[in-house]
C-alpha positions in Angstrom: 3.6 -7.2 -3.1 0.4 -6.9 -1.1 -2.7 -9.0 -1.4 -6.1 -7.2 -2.0 -9.6 -8.4 -2.7 -11.7 -7.5 -5.7 -15.4 -6.6 -5.2 -16.3 -10.1 -6.5 -14.2 -11.7 -3.8 -11.2 -12.8 -5.9 -7.8 -11.9 -4.5 -4.8 -10.6 -6.4 -1.5 -9.0 -5.5 -0.2 -5.5 -6.3 3.3 -4.2 -6.2 3.1 -1.7 -3.4 6.0 0.4 -4.9 3.6 1.5 -7.7 0.8 2.7 -5.4 0.3 6.4 -5.7 -2.8 6.8 -3.5 -5.5 4.9 -1.6 -8.9 6.5 -1.3 -12.3 5.6 0.1 -15.4 6.7 -1.9 -16.9 4.7 0.2 -15.3 1.7 -1.7 -11.5 1.6 -1.5 -9.9 2.7 -4.7 -6.2 2.2 -5.3 -4.5 4.3 -7.9 -1.1 3.3 -9.3 1.6 5.5 -10.7 0.7 4.1 -14.1 -2.8 5.5 -13.9 -4.5 2.1 -13.3 -7.2 2.1 -10.7 -8.5 -0.8 -8.7 -11.6 -0.9 -6.5 -11.2 -3.4 -3.7 -13.2 -4.7 -0.7 -10.3 -4.1 1.8 -10.6 -0.9 3.9 -8.1 1.9 3.2 -6.6 1.5 6.7 -5.9 -2.2 6.1 -4.3 -1.4 2.7 -2.1 1.3 4.3 -1.0 -1.2 7.0 -0.1 -3.8 4.3 1.9 -1.2 2.4 3.9 -0.2 5.5 4.5 -3.9 6.3 5.7 -4.5 2.8 8.1 -1.5 2.9 9.5 -2.7 6.2 9.9 -6.3 4.9 11.9 -5.1 1.9 13.8 -2.7 4.3 12.7 0.4 2.4 12.0 2.0 5.8 15.2 0.7 7.4 17.1 4.0 6.8 16.7 6.2 9.9 16.8 9.3 7.8 13.9 8.1 5.7 12.0 7.4 8.9 12.6 11.0 10.1 15.1 10.1 12.9 17.8 12.8 13.2 20.5 10.8 15.0 21.6 7.3 13.9 23.2 5.4 16.7 
């Protein structure tokens, strides 16, 4: 889960596994695989960093083949 901030300043959490895309229009819009869209105050770069941190925390990026590494030592 990642924390994001609505335009009114309220924070909430999203399951990062369901995030399909993050866009800036200039407001940051997060689209989920379910089709739901959320407009948030957080910059797209910050959201992307939080997603990567979440993936690393749940060890989704722990497999060297997923990370693009050829040889596992």
